[in-house]
C-alpha positions in Angstrom: 88.2 109.3 54.5 85.7 111.7 53.0 86.8 115.0 51.5 84.7 118.0 52.4 84.9 121.7 51.7 86.1 123.9 54.5 83.2 125.9 55.9 80.5 123.3 55.0 77.3 123.9 57.0 74.3 121.8 58.1 76.0 118.5 57.2 74.0 115.3 58.2 75.8 111.9 58.3 74.8 108.3 58.9 76.6 106.3 61.6 76.4 102.5 62.2 76.6 101.5 65.9 77.2 97.7 66.5 75.5 95.8 69.3 78.2 94.8 71.9 76.2 91.7 72.8 76.1 90.4 69.2 78.7 87.9 67.9 77.6 88.5 64.2 78.2 92.2 64.0 74.5 93.1 64.2 73.6 96.7 64.9 72.3 98.1 68.2 68.7 99.3 68.2 66.7 101.6 70.5 69.5 104.1 71.3 68.6 107.7 72.0 70.6 110.9 72.8 70.9 110.0 76.5 72.4 106.6 75.6 75.5 107.9 73.7 78.7 109.8 74.0 79.7 111.9 71.0 83.1 113.7 70.4 84.9 115.2 67.5 88.6 115.7 67.0 90.3 118.2 64.6 93.9 118.3 63.4 94.6 122.1 63.2 96.8 123.7 60.6 99.4 124.4 63.3 99.4 120.6 64.1 97.5 121.0 67.3 95.0 118.2 68.0 91.8 119.5 69.6 89.3 117.1 71.1 85.8 118.3 71.9 83.0 116.4 73.9 79.6 117.4 72.6 77.6 114.8 74.6 75.8 117.5 76.5 74.5 119.0 73.2 73.0 115.7 71.9 69.2 116.0 71.3 66.6 113.6 69.9 65.0 114.4 66.5 61.3 113.7 65.9 61.4 112.4 62.3 64.0 111.6 59.6 62.8 114.6 57.7 63.4 117.2 60.5 65.4 120.3 59.6 69.1 120.1 60.5 69.6 120.6 64.2 73.2 120.6 65.5 74.0 117.2 67.1 70.4 116.0 66.5 70.0 112.1 66.6 67.4 109.7 65.4 67.4 105.9 64.6 66.7 105.2 60.9 64.8 102.0 61.4 64.9 99.4 64.2 63.7 96.6 61.9 65.0 97.4 58.4 68.3 99.2 59.2 69.3 98.0 62.6 72.1 100.0 64.2 71.9 102.9 61.6 71.3 106.4 63.0 71.0 109.9 61.5 73.4 112.4 63.2 73.4 116.2 62.4 77.0 117.5 62.6 77.7 121.0 63.9 79.3 123.5 61.6 82.3 123.9 64.0 83.6 120.5 62.9 84.3 121.8 59.3 85.4 125.4 60.2 88.6 126.8 58.8 91.9 126.2 60.5 92.1 122.4 60.3 93.3 119.7 57.9 91.3 116.8 59.2 88.2 116.2 61.5 87.0 112.9 63.0 83.5 112.4 64.6 83.2 109.4 67.0 80.0 107.9 68.6 80.2 105.5 71.6 77.5 103.8 73.7 78.0 105.5 77.1 77.2 102.4 79.2 79.5 100.0 77.3 82.5 99.8 75.0 80.8 99.5 71.6 81.5 102.4 69.3 80.5 103.3 65.8 83.2 103.4 63.1 84.7 106.9 63.4 83.7 109.2 60.5 86.9 110.9 59.2 86.9 114.0 57.0 89.6 115.7 55.0 89.0 119.5 54.8 89.8 121.0 51.4 89.7 124.4 49.8 88.7 123.4 46.2 86.5 120.6 45.1 87.6 120.0 41.5 85.3 117.0 40.9 82.3 118.8 42.3 82.3 121.6 39.6 80.4 121.7 36.4 82.1 122.0 33.0 80.6 125.5 32.6 82.0 126.6 35.9 85.5 125.3 35.0 85.5 127.0 31.5 84.2 130.2 33.0 87.1 130.1 35.5 89.7 129.7 32.8 88.1 132.3 30.5 87.0 135.0 32.8 88.5 134.2 36.2 86.7 134.1 39.5 83.4 136.0 39.8 81.7 135.4 43.2 78.3 136.3 41.8 78.4 133.9 38.9 80.9 131.1 39.6 81.6 128.6 42.3 85.3 128.2 41.5 88.0 130.5 43.0 91.2 131.1 41.2 93.7 133.7 40.0 92.0 136.4 37.9 93.7 136.7 34.5 95.0 140.2 33.4 93.6 139.9 29.9 90.0 138.8 30.6 89.0 139.2 26.9 91.2 136.4 25.7 89.7 132.9 25.5 92.4 130.5 26.8 91.0 127.2 25.5 94.1 125.7 23.9 97.1 126.7 26.1 100.3 124.9 25.1 102.1 123.1 27.8 105.0 125.0 29.5 108.2 123.0 29.7 110.8 123.4 32.4 113.2 126.3 31.8 110.8 128.0 29.4 111.0 131.2 31.3 114.5 132.3 32.4 116.2 135.5 33.6 117.8 135.9 30.2 114.3 135.8 28.6 113.1 138.8 30.6 114.2 142.3 29.5 116.3 144.2 31.9 113.6 146.7 32.6 110.7 144.4 32.2 110.0 144.2 35.9 110.8 147.4 38.0 109.4 148.9 41.1 107.7 151.5 39.1 105.8 148.9 37.1 104.5 147.1 40.1 101.7 148.7 42.0 102.3 149.3 45.7 101.2 146.3 47.6 100.6 144.2 44.5 103.1 141.6 45.6 103.1 140.8 49.3 103.0 137.7 51.5 99.3 137.2 51.0 99.8 137.1 47.2 101.8 133.9 47.2 100.6 130.5 48.3 102.6 128.9 51.1 105.8 127.4 49.7 105.5 129.1 46.3 108.9 130.7 46.6 111.6 128.6 48.2 115.2 127.8 47.7 114.5 125.2 45.1 112.4 127.7 43.0 115.2 130.3 42.8 118.3 129.7 40.7 121.5 129.7 42.6 122.6 133.0 40.8 119.2 134.6 40.6 120.1 137.1 43.4 123.7 138.3 43.6 125.5 141.4 44.7 125.8 142.5 41.1 122.1 142.2 40.6 121.1 144.1 43.7 121.8 147.8 43.7 124.2 149.0 46.3 121.7 151.5 47.7 119.0 148.9 48.2 117.8 148.7 51.8 116.2 145.6 53.2 113.8 146.7 56.0 113.3 143.2 57.3 113.9 139.6 56.5 111.4 136.9 57.4 112.7 133.4 57.1 116.2 131.8 57.2 119.2 133.9 56.2 122.5 132.2 55.5 124.8 135.1 56.4 124.5 138.9 56.8 127.3 141.4 56.7 126.3 144.9 57.6 123.5 146.5 59.5 120.2 144.6 59.9 117.2 146.5 61.3 115.2 143.5 62.3 115.4 139.7 61.8 112.4 137.5 62.2 113.3 133.8 61.8 116.6 132.0 61.7 120.0 133.2 60.8 121.9 130.1 60.0 125.3 131.6 59.5 127.2 134.6 60.9 126.0 138.1 61.4 128.8 140.6 61.3 127.8 144.1 62.3 124.9 145.6 64.3 121.5 143.9 64.6 118.7 146.0 65.9 116.4 143.2 67.0 116.3 139.4 66.4 113.3 137.2 66.8 114.1 133.6 66.3 117.2 131.5 66.3 120.6 133.0 65.4 123.6 130.8 64.6 126.3 133.2 65.8 126.7 137.0 66.1 130.0 138.9 65.8 129.4 142.5 66.9 126.6 144.1 68.8 123.0 143.3 69.1 121.4 146.7 69.7 117.9 145.6 70.6 116.3 142.5 72.1 117.0 138.9 71.2 113.8 136.8 71.4 114.4 133.1 70.7 117.6 131.0 71.0 121.2 131.9 70.3 123.4 129.1 69.0 126.7 130.2 70.6 128.4 133.2 72.2 132.0 134.2 71.8 134.3 134.0 74.8 134.1 137.7 75.6 130.3 137.6 75.2 130.1 134.7 77.6 132.3 136.6 80.1 130.1 139.7 79.8 127.0 137.6 80.4 128.5 135.9 83.4 129.6 139.3 84.8 126.1 140.7 84.4 124.5 137.6 85.9 126.9 137.7 88.9 126.1 141.4 89.4 122.4 140.8 89.3 122.6 138.0 91.8 124.7 140.1 94.1 122.2 143.0 93.9 119.4 140.7 95.2 121.6 139.3 98.0 122.0 135.8 96.5 124.9 134.1 98.1 126.2 130.5 98.2 125.2 130.2 101.9 121.6 131.4 101.1 121.3 128.9 98.2 122.4 126.3 100.7 119.3 127.2 102.8 117.2 126.8 99.7 118.6 123.3 99.2 117.6 122.5 102.8 114.0 123.4 101.9 113.8 120.3 99.6 110.5 119.1 101.2 108.8 117.8 98.0 106.3 120.7 97.8 105.7 124.4 98.3 107.0 126.0 101.4 104.2 127.3 103.7 103.6 131.0 103.8 103.5 133.1 107.0 99.7 133.3 106.8 99.4 129.5 106.4 101.6 129.0 109.5 99.5 131.4 111.4 96.4 129.6 110.3 97.8 126.4 111.7 98.5 128.0 115.0 95.0 129.4 115.1 93.6 125.8 114.8 95.8 124.4 117.7 95.2 127.0 120.4 92.8 125.0 122.5 93.8 122.5 125.2 91.1 120.1 126.7 91.6 118.5 130.1 89.4 115.4 129.9 90.2 112.0 131.5 90.5 109.1 129.1 89.3 106.7 131.7 86.5 107.4 134.2 86.2 104.9 137.1 82.7 103.9 138.2 82.8 103.9 142.0 81.9 100.8 144.1 79.4 103.0 146.0 78.2 106.6 146.0 79.6 109.1 143.5 83.0 110.5 142.3 83.5 113.9 140.7 86.0 114.8 137.9 87.1 118.2 136.8 86.8 119.0 133.1 88.8 122.1 131.9 89.2 124.1 128.7 92.3 126.4 128.2 92.3 129.0 125.4 95.4 130.8 124.0 96.1 133.6 121.5 98.6 133.5 118.6 101.6 134.1 120.9 100.5 131.7 123.7 98.8 134.1 126.1 95.5 133.2 127.7 92.6 134.5 125.6 88.9 135.1 126.3 86.5 133.8 123.6 83.4 135.7 122.4 81.2 133.8 124.9 81.5 131.1 127.5 82.2 127.7 125.8 79.6 124.9 125.9 80.0 121.2 126.2 77.8 118.4 124.9 78.1 114.8 126.2 76.7 111.6 124.6 77.5 107.9 124.7 78.5 105.7 121.8 74.9 105.3 120.8 74.3 109.1 120.8 72.3 109.1 124.0 72.6 112.4 125.8 74.5 112.2 129.1 74.8 115.9 129.8 72.8 115.4 133.1 76.1 114.2 134.6 77.6 117.7 134.2 77.0 120.5 136.7 76.2 122.7 133.6 76.6 122.4 129.8 77.9 126.0 129.8 81.4 126.0 131.3 82.2 128.2 134.3 84.9 130.9 133.9 87.8 130.3 136.3 90.2 132.9 134.9 90.9 134.6 131.6 90.8 131.8 128.9 90.2 129.1 131.5 86.8 127.4 131.9 85.6 124.4 134.0 82.8 121.9 134.3 82.3 119.1 136.9 81.4 115.6 135.9 79.8 113.2 138.5 80.3 109.5 138.2 77.7 107.3 139.9 77.8 103.7 141.1 74.9 102.9 138.8 76.5 104.3 135.6 76.8 101.9 132.6 80.3 100.8 131.4 80.4 102.6 128.1 82.2 105.2 125.9 81.6 108.9 126.3 82.0 111.5 123.5 82.7 115.1 124.5 82.1 118.0 122.1 83.3 121.5 123.1 82.0 124.5 121.2 84.2 127.7 121.2 83.2 130.9 119.6 86.1 133.2 118.7 86.3 136.1 116.3 82.8 135.5 115.1 83.7 131.9 114.1 82.5 128.8 116.0 84.8 125.8 116.2 84.2 122.3 117.6 86.7 120.2 119.6 86.2 116.5 120.6 87.5 114.1 123.2 86.5 110.6 124.3 86.4 108.8 127.6 85.7 105.2 128.7 83.8 104.3 131.9 85.4 101.3 133.7 84.7 99.5 136.9 86.8 100.8 139.9 87.5 97.3 141.2 88.8 96.2 137.8 91.1 99.2 137.6 92.3 99.0 141.2 93.0 95.3 141.2 96.7 94.9 141.8 99.4 92.2 141.7 99.2 92.0 145.5 95.4 91.4 145.2 96.0 88.6 142.8 98.5 87.0 145.1 96.0 87.0 148.0 93.3 85.5 145.7 95.7 82.7 144.6 96.5 81.9 148.3 92.8 81.8 149.2 92.0 79.5 146.2 94.8 77.2 147.3 93.5 77.0 150.9 89.9 76.4 149.8 90.1 72.6 149.5 87.2 70.2 148.9 87.2 69.0 152.5 87.0 72.5 153.8 84.2 73.4 151.4 82.2 70.4 152.7 82.6 71.6 156.3 81.5 75.1 155.3 78.4 73.5 153.7 77.6 71.7 156.9 77.7 75.0 158.8 75.1 76.5 156.4 72.2 74.3 157.4 68.8 75.3 158.8 68.0 74.5 162.4 64.9 72.6 161.3 67.1 70.0 159.7 68.8 69.5 163.0 65.4 69.5 164.9 64.6 65.9 164.0 66.4 63.8 166.6 66.8 60.0 166.6 66.1 58.0 169.7 69.8 57.4 170.1 70.5 61.1 169.9 67.8 62.0 172.6 68.0 58.9 174.9 70.1 59.4 178.0 70.2 61.9 180.8 67.1 63.9 181.4 65.9 63.8 177.7 64.8 60.2 177.2 62.1 59.4 174.6 60.3 56.1 173.9 60.2 56.2 170.1 62.7 56.0 167.3 62.5 59.8 166.6 61.0 63.0 167.9 60.0 66.1 166.0 60.5 69.4 168.0 57.9 71.9 167.0 58.5 74.8 169.4 58.2 78.2 167.7 61.6 79.2 169.2 63.2 76.4 167.3 61.5 77.8 164.1 63.0 81.2 164.9 66.4 79.6 164.8 65.6 78.1 161.4 67.7 80.4 159.2 70.9 79.8 157.3 74.1 81.1 158.9 75.0 82.9 155.7 71.8 85.1 156.0 72.8 86.2 159.4 76.3 87.2 158.2 74.6 89.4 155.5 72.8 91.5 158.1 73.5 95.3 157.6 74.1 95.6 161.4 76.6 92.8 161.5 80.0 93.9 162.7 82.1 91.0 163.9 81.4 87.6 165.5 82.1 87.0 169.2 84.8 84.6 170.2 84.3 80.9 170.0 84.3 80.7 173.9 81.6 83.3 174.1 79.4 81.7 171.4 79.8 78.3 173.2 78.7 79.8 176.5 75.7 81.6 175.0 74.6 78.5 173.1 74.9 76.3 176.3 72.8 78.8 178.3 70.1 79.0 175.7 70.0 75.3 174.9 69.8 74.5 178.7 66.8 76.8 179.0 65.0 75.6 175.9 65.7 71.9 176.4 64.3 72.2 179.9 61.1 73.4 178.4 61.1 70.7 175.8 61.8 68.1 178.5 58.7 69.2 180.5 56.5 69.1 177.4 57.8 65.7 176.4 57.3 64.3 179.8 53.7 65.5 179.8 52.7 64.4 176.4 54.9 61.4 175.5 52.5 58.8 176.7 49.7 60.0 174.5 52.1 60.5 171.5 53.3 56.9 171.5 50.2 55.2 172.9 47.9 56.0 170.0 48.8 56.6 166.4 45.5 58.3 165.8 45.7 60.9 168.7 46.7 64.5 168.1 49.2 66.3 170.3 49.4 69.9 171.3 53.0 71.1 171.7 53.5 74.6 173.1 50.2 75.6 171.6 50.7 73.9 168.2 48.4 71.0 167.1 50.4 68.2 165.5 48.7 65.7 163.1 48.6 62.1 164.0 51.0 59.6 162.5 48.1 58.1 160.4 47.3 61.6 159.0 51.0 62.2 158.2 51.2 58.8 156.5 48.1 59.4 154.4 49.4 62.8 153.3 52.7 61.3 152.4 51.2 58.6 150.3 49.1 61.2 148.4 52.2 63.3 147.7 54.1 60.2 146.5 51.3 59.4 144.0 51.4 62.9 142.5 55.1 63.5 142.3 56.0 61.2 139.3 53.5 63.1 137.0 54.8 66.5 138.2 58.5 65.7 137.5 60.6 65.5 134.4 62.8 62.6 133.6 65.7 64.5 135.1 63.8 65.0 138.3 62.9 68.6 137.7 59.5 70.1 138.5 57.3 70.6 135.4 55.7 74.1 135.1 52.7 75.2 132.9 51.8 78.9 133.1 48.0 79.0 132.9 47.6 82.7 133.7 49.7 85.9 134.0 48.6 88.3 136.7 45.3 86.4 136.7 44.8 86.7 132.9 44.7 83.5 130.9 44.6 85.5 127.6 48.0 87.1 128.5 49.5 83.7 129.1 48.2 82.4 125.8 49.6 85.4 123.9 53.0 85.0 125.6 53.0 81.3 124.5 52.2 82.3 120.9 55.0 84.9 120.8 57.5 82.6 122.4 56.8 80.0 119.7 57.9 82.5 117.0 61.2 83.2 118.6 64.5 81.7 117.4 67.7 81.3 119.3 71.0 80.5 117.8 74.8 80.7 118.0 77.2 82.8 115.9 79.6 80.7 113.7 82.2 81.5 111.1 83.9 84.9 110.8 81.3 87.5 111.8 81.5 91.2 111.0 79.6 94.2 112.4 76.9 93.7 109.7 76.7 89.9 109.1 77.3 86.4 110.5 76.5 82.8 109.7 74.4 80.5 112.0 74.7 76.9 110.8 71.8 76.1 113.1 69.4 78.0 110.8 69.7 75.4 108.0 66.1 74.3 108.5 64.8 77.6 107.3 64.7 77.6 103.6 63.0 80.9 102.6 65.0 83.9 101.4 64.7 86.9 103.8 62.5 84.8 106.2 63.9 86.7 109.2 64.0 90.2 107.4 62.6 93.0 109.6 63.0 91.1 112.9 65.3 92.0 115.8 68.4 90.1 117.0 69.3 90.5 120.7 72.6 89.1 122.0 72.1 87.6 125.4 75.3 85.7 126.0 78.1 87.5 124.1 81.7 88.4 124.7 81.5 92.2 123.8 77.9 93.1 122.8 75.7 91.5 125.4 72.2 93.0 125.4 72.9 94.8 122.2 70.1 94.6 119.5 69.9 95.3 115.8 67.3 94.8 113.0 67.8 92.1 110.3 67.9 93.4 106.7 68.4 90.1 104.8 68.7 86.3 105.3 70.3 83.9 102.8 69.1 80.3 103.4 71.8 79.0 101.0 74.6 80.1 103.3 72.6 80.6 106.5 73.9 84.2 106.5 72.2 87.0 108.4 72.7 90.6 107.4 71.7 93.4 109.7 72.2 97.1 110.7 75.8 97.8 111.9 76.6 96.8 115.6 79.0 98.8 117.7 81.4 95.8 117.5 81.6 92.6 115.6 80.2 89.5 117.4 82.4 86.6 118.3 82.0 83.0 117.2 80.0 81.3 119.9 78.0 84.3 121.0 74.4 83.4 121.7 71.4 85.4 120.4 67.7 85.3 120.1 65.5 86.6 117.3 62.2 88.2 118.3 
């Protein structure tokens, strides 16, 4: 620890700062003011420890020879003196009022710190004085204009005290001092006071046990005040500052400090602690305390109420309670679930109710407004009759929301704006749009569905499939089917080509889907109508067959006209069939599917080419692992080995449990883990969700 004079100014020190990365204790180079944290700590003379952060005052010096600048810093040499820095200490560190001071320097970004510089603050530097100064001090005392040493000025300044004999213990005693050697008249007023004596110069050890007795103190001596500890006082004391260790018998005007015990009256105030009170004094204090509590209405019952307020914090004031009421005086009537109708539209009533402090309806400064968006922030206010709510009655406002069959199933966020007393407050609610059928589906509906599923057997399904067949498939009749009665033919099969047959060539299911369809006729009616129509049509067919059947079967190269339609010869049909058979293998895949090659889009071959190029850059995959709203792993991406290869591209989920058709942009790709990172989705995907990157 370095000793330094109190009041030293413009002091510069050197500090060594170790390198935290070094294992050999090497110094840290290249540090500047912005790199460091500097504090100083002082132990004050009242034993208070004061810690001060001066980091904000640090500044960089230009050269090592710069004039002193408080908290200036500069590296001494980054090559010859690594880790050594000049630091200009501010004068406040060495100011009066402290015993010790410590300056500490730390690297802000780490834990490395320079060895703290500790200073002991002293009043007198004996070893720093010249021999001339010391001799002058002894001979002539302190002269501020000529000497650096401060001491006690000698009475006889003409005597040269160069060979003072040593003074032994007991050399000066009371007996050696004449009775009138020291009197009040011989001591100048104010010559001896508290400032004259060093701290601790006069204490119990320095005064003989019989130095001050009743006999040595005149009976008429009055002690105005006593500062310090007094063993016992009998009589009247004007004021006591300090501790009275024993008893005080009599009247005490005022006491500041601790009093062991008092017998009698204390006329003034007692500031400090009182060791004990006599029984009567305690009773008097209790009586006064009870009276004071009674005056303010403090009772046991009321203190019980106080105990009940043990809520772990301050009790709210009336103004705070009123403030809470003011923030809860709005009621919003908004449905949590809005059903999307199966057809057409459905309206919902949205209402806002406003109340004053006591619960009465209250009118705001102006009509409230309402804003409506979905979870993506897209404005949906067009579904409201107006964004400015309509006044129904005092404090009651209304808007109408219309739900449409085409609405998307999504979340809606309502924001109501209410201006009251010059202040505008916002209130929020949320709704979710759901499908009406999903909401209305009951347990009874499920029972019916289960019954239908049980009745729909494989055999019945096959019969239904047979009903849904085109008439054309029935129009090819074998000889066995046609031979007999009036409809005999001469070949193994006959193709009916009448246009009326073609008009019947429609699936039964398409007829049932007709908008004008009401209910089918009875089975008997249908059978009767079919018989009538078939009898008529078959009569016509019979006539045509009878007229043309000879030419049909007599020559395979002849053409036939049936009800105005020319039919190719059998040879032509066979030729066309062989041609089709030769082309089919090349046009089909191994699984029997038709191959397709798009050569043009809307007549443009360039457009088809560009579409082909863009499709080749796409990537499709499946979510694996434990995905979050901002990342997931796709093990199928293992063939891509470049970091951020997909960065900047867009992910679109096309087969997902919760986020189908939702898209987001990719911000990073890690080929080591096949992890994609992207902008946050509305919900986390689920393992197995399918996506495409475009």
